[in-house]
LOSELUM-45081 format. One record per atom (N, C-alpha, C): residue in one letter; z, y, x. Coordinates in steps of 0.2 Angstrom, whole numbers, padded with zeros to 4 digits, always signed. Layout:
AZYX ...
//
This chain:
X-0095+0012+0111 X-0096+0005+0109 X-0102+0002+0112 X-0107+0006+0112 X-0114+0003+0114 X-0113+0001+0122 X-0108+0005+0125 X-0107+0004+0132 X-0104-0003+0134 X-0100-0005+0130 X-0096-0011+0132 X-0098-0017+0127 X-0101-0016+0122 X-0104-0021+0117 X-0098-0024+0113 X-0101-0028+0108 X-0096-0031+0103 X-0091-0035+0107 X-0093-0040+0111 X-0088-0045+0114 X-0083-0041+0119 X-0086-0036+0122 X-0081-0032+0127 X-0076-0029+0123 X-0078-0026+0117 X-0073-0023+0113 X-0068-0028+0110 X-0070-0034+0108 X-0066-0039+0105 X-0061-0041+0111 X-0063-0041+0117 X-0058-0043+0122 X-0053-0038+0123 X-0055-0031+0123 X-0050-0026+0124 X-0045-0026+0118 X-0047-0027+0112 X-0043-0027+0106 X-0038-0033+0106 X-0041-0039+0107 X-0036-0045+0107 X-0031-0045+0113 X-0033-0041+0118 X-0028-0041+0124 X-0022-0037+0122 X-0023-0033+0117 X-0017-0028+0115 X-0013-0031+0109 X-0015-0037+0107 X-0011-0040+0101 X-0005-0045+0103 X+0000-0045+0099 X+0005-0050+0100 X+0006-0054+0094 X+0009-0060+0094 X+0009-0064+0088 X+0016-0067+0086 X+0017-0067+0080 X+0023-0069+0077 X+0024-0076+0076 X+0029-0079+0074 X+0030-0086+0074 X+0026-0090+0069 X+0023-0086+0064 X+0019-0090+0059 X+0011-0091+0061 X+0010-0087+0067 X+0003-0088+0070 X+0003-0094+0075 X+0000-0099+0072 X-0001-0105+0076 X-0007-0105+0081 X-0012-0101+0079 X-0018-0100+0084 X-0021-0094+0082 X-0021-0089+0087 X-0024-0083+0086 X-0031-0082+0088 X-0034-0076+0089 X-0041-0076+0090 X-0043-0080+0096 X-0050-0081+0096 X-0053-0085+0101 X-0057-0091+0099 X-0056-0093+0093 X-0060-0099+0090 X-0063-0096+0084 X-0066-0101+0080 X-0070-0099+0074 X-0065-0097+0069 X-0059-0099+0069 X-0054-0097+0064 X-0047-0097+0067 X-0042-0093+0064 X-0035-0093+0066 X-0032-0098+0062 X-0026-0100+0064 X-0022-0105+0061 X-0015-0102+0059 X-0013-0101+0053 X-0007-0098+0051 X-0003-0103+0047 X+0004-0103+0049 X+0008-0108+0046 X+0009-0106+0038 X+0009-0111+0034 X+0010-0109+0027 X+0016-0114+0024 X+0022-0113+0026 X+0027-0118+0025 X+0028-0120+0017 X+0026-0115+0013 X+0027-0115+0006 X+0021-0120+0003 X+0016-0121+0006 X+0010-0124+0004 X+0005-0120+0000 X+0007-0114-0001 X+0003-0109-0005 X+0002-0103+0000 X-0003-0099-0001 X-0004-0093+0003 X-0006-0087-0002 X-0002-0082-0002 X-0004-0076-0005 X-0009-0072-0001 X-0014-0070-0004 X-0020-0066+0000 X-0022-0060-0004 X-0024-0055+0000 X-0026-0049-0003 X-0031-0045+0002 X-0036-0042-0001 X-0041-0038+0003 X-0041-0031+0001 X-0042-0026+0006 X-0043-0019+0004 X-0048-0016+0009 X-0051-0011+0007 X-0056-0008+0012 X-0055-0001+0012 X-0055+0002+0019 X-0055+0009+0020 X-0061+0011+0023 X-0064+0017+0020 X-0071+0019+0022 X-0070+0027+0024 X-0072+0028+0030 X-0072+0035+0033 X-0075+0040+0029 X-0071+0045+0027 X-0074+0050+0023 X-0072+0049+0016 X-0070+0043+0014 X-0068+0041+0007 X-0060+0040+0007 X-0058+0036+0011 X-0050+0035+0011 X-0047+0038+0017 X-0050+0041+0022 X-0047+0044+0027 X-0052+0049+0031 X-0050+0054+0034 X-0054+0058+0038 X-0052+0058+0045 X-0056+0057+0050 X-0054+0057+0057 X-0051+0064+0060 X-0053+0069+0056 X-0050+0076+0059 X-0043+0077+0056 X-0041+0073+0051 X-0035+0073+0048 X-0030+0068+0051 X-0033+0062+0053 X-0029+0056+0055 X-0031+0054+0061 X-0026+0052+0065 X-0027+0048+0072 X-0030+0041+0070 X-0032+0038+0075 X-0034+0031+0075 X-0028+0027+0073 X-0023+0028+0076 X-0016+0025+0075 X-0014+0025+0068 X-0015+0032+0065 X-0013+0033+0058 X-0017+0028+0054 X-0024+0028+0055 X-0028+0024+0051 X-0026+0017+0051 X-0024+0014+0057 X-0022+0007+0058 X-0016+0006+0053 X-0011+0010+0054 X-0005+0010+0050 X-0007+0010+0042 X-0011+0014+0040 X-0013+0015+0033 X-0017+0009+0031 X-0021+0007+0035 X-0025+0001+0033 X-0021-0005+0032 X-0016-0006+0037 X-0012-0012+0036 X-0007-0012+0030 X-0004-0006+0029 X+0000-0005+0024 X-0003-0006+0017 X-0009-0004+0016 X-0012-0005+0010 X-0012-0012+0008 X-0013-0017+0013 X-0013-0024+0011 X-0007-0027+0011 X-0002-0025+0016 X+0004-0028+0016 X+0008-0027+0010 X+0007-0021+0007 X+0011-0019+0001 X+0009-0024-0005 X+0002-0025-0005 X+0000-0030-0010 X+0003-0037-0010 X+0004-0039-0004 X+0008-0046-0003 X+0015-0045-0005 X+0018-0040-0003 X+0025-0039-0005 X+0026-0038-0013 X+0021-0035-0016 X+0021-0034-0023 X+0020-0041-0027 X+0018-0046-0024 X+0018-0053-0027 X+0025-0056-0026 X+0029-0053-0022 X+0036-0056-0020 X+0036-0060-0014 X+0030-0060-0010 X+0029-0064-0004 X+0031-0060+0002 X+0032-0063+0007 X+0033-0061+0014 X+0026-0061+0018 X+0024-0055+0020 X+0017-0055+0024 X+0018-0059+0031 X+0012-0063+0032 X+0012-0067+0038 X+0007-0065+0043 X+0001-0063+0040 X-0005-0062+0045 X-0010-0057+0042 X-0014-0054+0046 X-0019-0049+0044 X-0026-0051+0048 X-0031-0051+0044 X-0038-0052+0047 X-0041-0045+0046 X-0045-0043+0051 X-0048-0036+0051 X-0055-0037+0052 X-0059-0034+0048 X-0067-0033+0049 X-0068-0026+0050 X-0071-0025+0056 X-0072-0018+0058 X-0079-0016+0059 X-0082-0011+0055 X-0089-0009+0055 X-0089-0002+0058 X-0092-0001+0064 X-0092+0005+0067 X-0098+0008+0070 X-0099+0014+0070 X-0105+0017+0073 X-0105+0016+0081 X-0111+0015+0083 X-0112+0013+0090 X-0109+0018+0095 X-0109+0024+0093 X-0107+0030+0097 X-0099+0031+0097 X-0095+0027+0093 X-0088+0028+0092 X-0085+0027+0099 X-0080+0031+0101 X-0076+0030+0107 X-0072+0023+0107 X-0073+0019+0112 X-0069+0013+0112 X-0061+0014+0112 X-0059+0020+0114 X-0052+0021+0114 X-0050+0022+0107 X-0054+0025+0103 X-0052+0025+0096 X-0051+0019+0092 X-0055+0014+0094 X-0055+0007+0091 X-0048+0004+0094 X-0047+0005+0100 X-0041+0002+0103 X-0034+0005+0100 X-0034+0011+0099 X-0029+0014+0095 X-0028+0012+0088 X-0034+0011+0085 X-0034+0008+0078 X-0030+0001+0078 X-0032-0003+0083 X-0029-0010+0084 X-0021-0009+0085 X-0019-0004+0089 X-0012-0003+0090 X-0009-0002+0083 X-0012+0003+0079 X-0009+0005+0073 X-0008-0001+0068 X-0013-0005+0068 X-0013-0011+0064 X-0008-0016+0066 X-0008-0017+0072 X-0003-0022+0075 X+0004-0019+0074 X+0006-0013+0075 X+0012-0010+0074 X+0015-0010+0067 X+0010-0009+0062 X+0013-0009+0055 X+0014-0016+0053 X+0010-0021+0055 X+0011-0028+0054 X+0017-0031+0057 X+0019-0028+0063 X+0025-0030+0066 X+0031-0028+0063 X+0031-0023+0058 X+0037-0021+0055 X+0039-0026+0050 X+0035-0031+0048 X+0037-0036+0043 X+0036-0043+0047 X+0035-0043+0053 X+0035-0050+0057 X+0028-0053+0056 X+0023-0049+0054 X+0016-0052+0053 X+0012-0050+0060 X+0006-0053+0060 X+0002-0052+0066 X-0005-0051+0064 X-0009-0048+0068 X-0017-0048+0067 X-0019-0054+0071 X-0022-0058+0067 X-0024-0065+0070 X-0032-0066+0071 X-0036-0061+0068 X-0043-0062+0069 X-0047-0057+0065 X-0053-0058+0064 X-0058-0054+0060 X-0065-0054+0062 X-0068-0049+0061 X-0075-0048+0063 X-0077-0041+0065 X-0083-0040+0067 X-0085-0034+0070 X-0093-0033+0069 X-0095-0027+0067 X-0102-0025+0066 X-0103-0018+0067 X-0110-0017+0069 X-0112-0010+0070 X-0113-0007+0063 X-0112-0001+0061 X-0113+0002+0055 X-0113+0010+0055 X-0117+0013+0052 X-0117+0020+0052 X-0111+0023+0049 X-0107+0020+0045 X-0101+0022+0042 X-0095+0018+0044 X-0090+0021+0047 X-0085+0018+0050 X-0081+0015+0044 X-0080+0008+0044 X-0077+0004+0038 X-0072-0001+0041 X-0066-0001+0038 X-0061-0006+0040 X-0059-0010+0034 X-0060-0017+0034 X-0059-0021+0029 X-0053-0026+0031 X-0048-0026+0028 X-0042-0030+0030 X-0040-0035+0025 X-0039-0041+0027 X-0036-0046+0022 X-0029-0048+0025 X-0024-0048+0020 X-0018-0050+0022 X-0016-0056+0019 X-0012-0060+0022 X-0009-0067+0020 X-0002-0066+0019 X+0001-0070+0015 X+0009-0070+0014 X+0011-0077+0012 X+0018-0077+0013 X+0022-0084+0011 X+0026-0082+0005 X+0025-0086+0000 X+0030-0086-0006 X+0037-0089-0005 X+0038-0092+0000 X+0044-0095+0002 X+0047-0099-0004 X+0043-0103-0007 X+0046-0107-0012 X+0047-0104-0019 X+0046-0097-0020 X+0046-0094-0026 X+0040-0094-0030 X+0040-0093-0036 X+0034-0092-0040 X+0032-0084-0039 X+0025-0083-0039 X+0023-0076-0038 X+0025-0072-0043 X+0027-0066-0042 X+0028-0061-0047 X+0022-0058-0050 X+0020-0059-0056 X+0013-0056-0058 X+0014-0050-0062 X+0008-0047-0064 X+0008-0041-0068 X+0010-0043-0076 X+0009-0049-0077 X+0009-0051-0084 X+0015-0053-0087 X+0021-0052-0084 X+0027-0055-0086 X+0032-0050-0089 X+0031-0044-0090 X+0035-0039-0092 X+0037-0040-0100 X+0043-0039-0102 X+0045-0041-0109 X+0048-0034-0112 X+0048-0033-0118 X+0051-0027-0121 X+0059-0028-0120 X+0062-0022-0118 X+0069-0022-0116 X+0070-0023-0109 X+0065-0025-0105 X+0066-0025-0098 X+0067-0018-0095 X+0070-0017-0089 X+0071-0011-0086 X+0065-0010-0081 X+0062-0004-0081 X+0057-0002-0076 X+0060+0001-0070 X+0059-0001-0064 X+0062+0001-0058 X+0057+0002-0053 X+0059+0007-0048 X+0054+0009-0042 X+0058+0008-0036 X+0055+0005-0031 X+0057+0005-0024 X+0052+0009-0020 X+0055+0013-0016 X+0050+0018-0012 X+0049+0024-0016 X+0044+0028-0014 X+0043+0035-0016 X+0036+0036-0018 X+0035+0040-0023 X+0029+0042-0025 X+0028+0050-0025 X+0021+0052-0024 X+0020+0059-0024 X+0019+0062-0017 X+0022+0059-0012 X+0022+0062-0006 X+0015+0062-0002 X+0012+0056-0003 X+0005+0055+0000 X+0000+0060-0003 X+0001+0060-0010 X-0004+0064-0014 X-0003+0071-0012 X+0004+0073-0012 X+0005+0080-0010 X+0002+0082-0003 X+0003+0077+0002 X+0000+0078+0009 X-0007+0079+0009 X-0010+0075+0004 X-0018+0075+0004 X-0020+0082+0001 X-0016+0085-0004 X-0018+0091-0006 X-0017+0097-0001 X-0011+0096+0003 X-0010+0101+0008 X-0016+0101+0013 X-0018+0095+0015 X-0023+0094+0020 X-0030+0097+0017 X-0031+0096+0011 X-0037+0098+0008 X-0038+0105+0007 X-0032+0108+0007 X-0032+0116+0006 X-0032+0119+0013 X-0032+0115+0018 X-0033+0118+0025 X-0026+0119+0029 X-0021+0116+0026 X-0014+0117+0030 X-0012+0110+0033 X-0007+0111+0037 X-0004+0105+0041 X+0003+0104+0040 X+0006+0108+0036 X+0013+0107+0034 X+0014+0108+0026 X+0020+0106+0024 X+0025+0103+0027 X+0024+0096+0030 X+0027+0095+0036 X+0025+0089+0040 X+0027+0083+0036 X+0033+0083+0032 X+0035+0077+0029 X+0029+0074+0024 X+0026+0079+0021 X+0021+0077+0016 X+0014+0075+0020 X+0012+0078+0025 X+0006+0076+0028 X+0007+0070+0032 X+0013+0068+0035 X+0014+0062+0038 X+0014+0056+0033 X+0017+0058+0027 X+0017+0053+0022 X+0010+0050+0020 X+0005+0055+0020 X-0002+0054+0019 X-0005+0049+0024 X-0003+0051+0030 X-0006+0048+0036 X-0003+0041+0037 X+0003+0040+0036 X+0007+0034+0037 X+0012+0032+0032 X+0010+0028+0027 X+0014+0027+0021 X+0021+0024+0024 X+0026+0025+0020 X+0033+0022+0021 X+0034+0017+0016 X+0033+0010+0017 X+0032+0005+0012 X+0039+0001+0012 X+0042+0000+0006 X+0048-0004+0006 X+0046-0011+0005 X+0043-0014+0011 X+0041-0021+0010 X+0046-0026+0008 X+0053-0026+0011 X+0058-0031+0009 X+0059-0031+0002 X+0058-0025-0002 X+0060-0025-0009 X+0056-0029-0013 X+0050-0031-0011 X+0046-0036-0015 X+0049-0043-0015 X+0050-0046-0010 X+0054-0053-0010 X+0061-0052-0013 X+0064-0047-0012 X+0071-0045-0015 X+0070-0045-0023 X+0065-0042-0025 X+0064-0042-0033 X+0063-0049-0035 X+0059-0053-0032 X+0057-0059-0034 X+0063-0064-0034 X+0068-0063-0029 X+0074-0067-0029 X+0079-0065-0035 X+0078-0058-0037 X+0082-0056-0043 X+0080-0058-0049 X+0074-0060-0050 X+0071-0062-0056 X+0066-0057-0059 X+0063-0053-0055 X+0059-0048-0058 X+0053-0051-0062 X+0052-0048-0068 X+0047-0051-0073 X+0040-0049-0071 X+0039-0043-0068 X+0032-0041-0066 X+0033-0036-0060 X+0028-0035-0057 X+0028-0031-0051 X+0021-0029-0049 X+0021-0023-0046 X+0014-0020-0044 X+0015-0015-0038 X+0010-0015-0034 X+0010-0010-0028 X+0007-0003-0031 X+0011+0002-0030 X+0008+0008-0033 X+0004+0012-0028 X-0003+0010-0028 X-0008+0012-0024 X-0012+0018-0027 X-0013+0018-0033 X-0018+0022-0036 X-0015+0028-0041 X-0008+0027-0041 X-0005+0032-0046 X+0000+0028-0050 X+0006+0030-0051 X+0011+0027-0054 X+0009+0025-0061 X+0007+0030-0065 X+0005+0029-0072 X-0001+0024-0073 X-0006+0025-0068 X-0012+0021-0069 X-0010+0014-0067 X-0006+0013-0062 X-0004+0006-0060 X+0000+0003-0065 X+0005+0006-0068 X+0009+0004-0074 X+0004+0002-0080 X-0001+0005-0080 X-0006+0004-0086 X-0009-0003-0085 X-0009-0006-0078 X-0012-0013-0077 X-0006-0018-0080 X+0000-0016-0078 X+0006-0020-0080 X+0006-0020-0088 X+0005-0014-0091 X+0005-0014-0098 X+0000-0018-0101 X-0006-0018-0099 X-0012-0022-0102 X-0011-0029-0100 X-0009-0031-0094 X-0008-0038-0093 X-0002-0041-0097 X+0003-0038-0098 X+0009-0040-0101 X+0009-0039-0109 X+0004-0035-0111 X+0004-0033-0118 X+0010-0030-0121 X+0012-0025-0117 X+0018-0021-0119 X+0017-0014-0118 X+0022-0010-0120 X+0022-0003-0119 X+0027-0002-0113 X+0026+0004-0110 X+0030+0006-0104 X+0031+0013-0105 X+0038+0015-0105 X+0040+0022-0105 X+0043+0024-0099 X+0040+0029-0096 X+0043+0032-0089 X+0047+0038-0091 X+0053+0039-0088 X+0057+0044-0088 X+0056+0049-0083 X+0053+0055-0085 X+0051+0060-0080 X+0058+0062-0076 X+0063+0063-0079 X+0069+0065-0076 X+0072+0060-0071 X+0070+0054-0071 X+0072+0050-0066 X+0070+0052-0059 X+0065+0056-0058 X+0062+0058-0052 X+0065+0065-0049 X+0067+0065-0043 X+0070+0071-0040 X+0064+0074-0036 X+0062+0080-0037 X+0057+0083-0033 X+0060+0086-0026 X+0059+0083-0020 X+0062+0086-0014 X+0060+0093-0013 X+0064+0096-0009 X+0062+0103-0008 X+0056+0105-0005 X+0053+0101+0000 X+0047+0102+0003 X+0041+0101-0002 X+0042+0096-0006 X+0037+0096-0011 X+0037+0101-0016 X+0043+0103-0018 X+0043+0109-0023 X+0040+0115-0020 X+0042+0117-0013 X+0039+0123-0010 X+0032+0122-0010 X+0029+0116-0008 X+0022+0116-0007 X+0018+0116-0014 X+0021+0114-0019 X+0019+0114-0026 X+0018+0121-0028 X+0024+0125-0027 X+0024+0132-0029 X+0018+0136-0025 X+0018+0135-0019 X+0013+0138-0015 X+0006+0137-0017 X+0005+0131-0019 X-0002+0128-0020 X-0004+0129-0028 X+0001+0131-0032 X+0000+0131-0039 X-0001+0124-0042 X+0003+0119-0040 X+0002+0113-0043 X+0009+0111-0046 X+0009+0107-0052 X+0015+0104-0055 X+0016+0098-0050 X+0022+0098-0047 X+0024+0092-0043 X+0024+0086-0046 X+0025+0086-0053 X+0025+0079-0056 X+0018+0076-0057 X+0013+0080-0056 X+0007+0077-0056 X+0006+0073-0050 X+0009+0075-0044 X+0009+0071-0038 X+0013+0065-0039 X+0019+0066-0042 X+0024+0060-0043 X+0022+0055-0047 X+0019+0057-0053 X+0017+0052-0058 X+0010+0049-0058 X+0005+0053-0054 X-0002+0051-0054 X-0004+0050-0047 X+0000+0052-0042 X-0003+0052-0035 X-0002+0045-0032 X-0007+0043-0028 X-0007+0036-0025 X-0006+0036-0018 X-0006+0030-0015 X-0006+0029-0007 X+0001+0030-0004 X+0006+0030-0008 X+0013+0029-0005 X+0015+0022-0005 X+0012+0018-0009 X+0013+0011-0009 X+0021+0009-0011 X+0023+0013-0015 X+0030+0010-0018 X+0029+0004-0022 X+0034+0001-0024 X+0034-0005-0028 X+0037-0004-0035 X+0033-0005-0040 X+0036-0004-0047 X+0037-0011-0050 X+0043-0012-0053 X+0044-0019-0055 X+0048-0018-0062 X+0048-0024-0066 X+0052-0024-0072 X+0057-0030-0071 X+0063-0028-0074 X+0069-0033-0073 X+0072-0034-0080 X+0075-0040-0081 X+0079-0041-0087 X+0085-0036-0087 X+0087-0034-0093 X+0092-0029-0093 X+0098-0031-0090 X+0100-0037-0089 X+0106-0039-0086 X+0106-0039-0079 X+0101-0038-0076 X+0100-0038-0068 X+0103-0032-0065 X+0108-0033-0061 X+0111-0027-0057 X+0106-0025-0051 X+0103-0019-0052 X+0098-0017-0047 X+0102-0015-0040 X+0099-0018-0035 X+0102-0017-0028 X+0100-0010-0026 X+0103-0008-0020 X+0102-0001-0017 X+0094-0002-0015 X+0091+0004-0016 X+0084+0004-0015 X+0079+0004-0021 X+0082+0001-0026 X+0079+0001-0033 X+0082+0006-0038 X+0077+0010-0040 X+0080+0015-0045 X+0077+0014-0052 X+0081+0014-0057 X+0078+0013-0064 X+0074+0020-0066 X+0068+0019-0068 X+0064+0025-0070 X+0061+0024-0077 X+0063+0019-0081 X+0060+0018-0087 X+0062+0012-0091 X+0058+0010-0096 X+0060+0004-0100 X+0053+0001-0103 X+0053-0005-0104 X+0047-0009-0107 X+0049-0009-0114 X+0044-0007-0118 X+0044-0007-0125 X+0039-0011-0129 X+0040-0012-0136 X+0035-0015-0140 X+0029-0010-0140 X+0023-0013-0141 X+0017-0009-0142 X+0013-0010-0136 X+0009-0005-0134 X+0004-0005-0128 X+0003+0002-0125 X+0002+0002-0119 X+0001+0009-0116 X+0007+0011-0112 X+0006+0017-0108 X+0011+0020-0104 X+0012+0027-0107 X+0018+0028-0108 X+0020+0035-0110 X+0025+0038-0105 X+0026+0044-0106 X+0031+0048-0102 X+0036+0052-0107 X+0042+0050-0107 X+0047+0052-0111 X+0045+0051-0118 X+0042+0046-0120 X+0040+0044-0127 X+0034+0047-0129 X+0030+0050-0125 X+0024+0054-0127 X+0018+0052-0123 X+0012+0052-0125 X+0006+0051-0121 X+0006+0056-0116 X+0004+0054-0110 X+0003+0058-0104 X-0003+0062-0104 X-0003+0069-0104 X-0009+0073-0104 X-0011+0074-0097 X-0017+0071-0095 X-0019+0072-0088 X-0022+0066-0085 X-0024+0067-0079 X-0027+0061-0075 X-0020+0057-0073 X-0021+0050-0074 X-0015+0046-0072 X-0016+0043-0066 X-0021+0043-0062 X-0022+0040-0055 X-0029+0041-0053 X-0030+0037-0047 X-0036+0037-0044 X-0041+0032-0046 X-0047+0033-0047 X-0053+0029-0049 X-0058+0030-0044 X-0061+0025-0040 X-0066+0026-0035 X-0073+0028-0038 X-0074+0027-0045 X-0080+0028-0048 X-0080+0034-0053 X-0074+0038-0053 X-0074+0043-0057 X-0072+0050-0054 
//
């Protein structure tokens, strides 16, 4: 980095980017200009810190780019919006290889492109700790945002996407292994059901959340915001063979990963009971009177998810 300087790196990165139809003005001025046909913009920010959210000996720069973009794009989808743009702030050590930063940009752009979004700008600074801060923007397309506070007793709780895969992959890597590949790759590059967010909004979802910190922990936010109880059916989840084998080898209950593991960025939503759930949405529980999250009608014994300060 010190060899080419800040502006040399910016030139290298921006030369690798392409822009979708919502980008009216990309990098090069004091700000980008992004179309907002709805008149409102959904916005979310997330930070990834080297050694805390990823390790460079476990993930390639491209993996980190995909991971950083996915964490933010999933939040936009969880509001029922369609992602349109990413802004990226990059803080890097001066001795970081410029090729790593370029590959990071490729990963960010590639993940954004899966939903038609673009990396439109950002900022850069020297830092002893590699840090990537991403802000995502999205278009609500005329719909009201789907909040955490709208769940009602009697609603069906459903899930789009998968849970437990990334957490299992992290455990595998932590124990010094690199297989099963399915789990390790899930940790490196989340597979996010982005279209399911706007789809749920169109179907009349009463609440929705991105499962980033653990299913039970994140459903706790919905429970608190909506002032309802949520009961999850453990039997609704099938344990894939690779996860079952890894759990047996490592001495872990696989449902710990499924119910409390984060970073898969599945979408959990509640729907009125009359809604016919489309393919991709799996019923996993029900909204009840009361408060708090239970599993099969009983309190869950154990850690329910990730907390940065615990």
